[in-house]
C-alpha positions, 0 to 999 in steps of 0.5 A: 174704381176710376177716379179723377185725382189731383196729383199735384197743383193744376195737374189731374190724372184719371186713374184706377184707385182702390175701392173704399170699404165701409167701416162700421156705421158707414155706408158706401155710396156709388156716385152717379153725379158730382158737381165741381164746386168753386172751392174745388176750382180755387183749390186746384192751384193751391190758392186756398190751402184747403186742397192738398194733393194728392187728393180726390176732390168732389163733395156735391154728389148723389148716387146709390148705396153700394154697400153698408157697414156693420151696425147700419140699419134703415138703409139698403144697397140700391137706395138713392141718396145724397149726403151732407159732405161735412165731416163730423165726429158725431160725438162733440157738443156741436155735432149733437146740436145738428142734423148729421145724416144720410138723405133719401132722394125724393122719387123722380129727382135726377142724380144731377139735380140732387147733387146740387142739394149741397150748394142749395143747402149752403144758400138756405142755411145762410138765409136762416142765419138772419131774420127777414120779414115779407116786407124786407129788401135784400141784396145778393152780392155775387151771381155764381152758384151760391148767389143764384141759389140765394136768389131762389131761396129769397124768392121762395121765402117771399122777399119782395125785393131781391137786388142782385149784383155781379160783373157778368151780364149773363149771370145777372140775366139768369138771376133775373129769370130765377127771381131777382127783381133788380139787376145791377152790373157793378162793372158799369155802375156804382152799385151802392148808389143804385141800391140806395136809389132802389131803397129810397135812400134808406139801404137794404134790410139784409145783404148776402155776400157770396164772393169773399173779397174786400170790395164785395164785402165792402159793398155788402156792408155799405149798402145796408140801412142802419141796423141792417144785417149782413151774412158773409158766405163767400170765402175766396180770400182768407183775409180782407180789409174790413170796413170797421167804421161802417159796421160800428157806427151803423150798428150792423149785425154781421153773421158768418155762414158755413156749410149747412145744418139740417137744411138738406130735407127742405132743399130736396123738397124744394128741388123735387117740387120745382120751387128751387131750380137746379136745371138752369144752373147746370151749364154741362154734364160730362163724363168723369174721364173729361173732368180735367178739361172742365176744371181747366175751362172753369179755372179760365173763367170761360163765359157762360159756365156756372155749374159743371156736373161730372158723371162717373 
């Protein structure tokens, strides 16, 4: 089969690789659409340390079951599916507390949209890491894929005031179309002061940090009211400077959020009903053979690109 292989950092090859065979208890999925994740873009140059060549990247995917291994029941070749891309052992206490399964696609949901169930599940999981009332005010720091999915998840949850912060005007404009009530360009104004004005000097009840660098984490914490809650989702930098005094003296609740836990069914239902919208986030769909050039364009931070979906 054909695959886009990261042969060495910043160097891809579109080449033939052996087709995998499902082991007992596994299914083989023929991928029909796969999103390029920001972690893949950061991983292609070795900066995160989580992508080690040679490697076939890609984990935001949907397709059809091509084959099934021994002992698999309830699934047949041809079933339209997506999957939780986290690798589980299935036996430890952590695995037994979660929902680790394959997910059948709702009728009519395009593969390109279903492939984005993974980033939407990250947003929904982050939202569920805290408790929000229908009167709470929330801040989303970062209007990339996860931040824009968070805006939609907060809107779906009934959050009345969603303040989105970014440095890119076009992403903020999209956040507004997807449900953000206030848009702040932190390259042009003091975002913390603006958030305080919008919250009558009190601060936001909750913040969701979807970037992962010192300045954005600092904003996500400093914009909160006393006793507020911050959920840290972004992890571009492995280490940051942490505003300890702000966290301690204002008694903030700070939660990390990684991947998802049983959030796929709600994401797929939301995507199928239109309550969650994937289409506005897809900047381009392209053949897998052109994947290297799209990685390069994303790596250069070409304006207007949010999510690129590759189709084998």
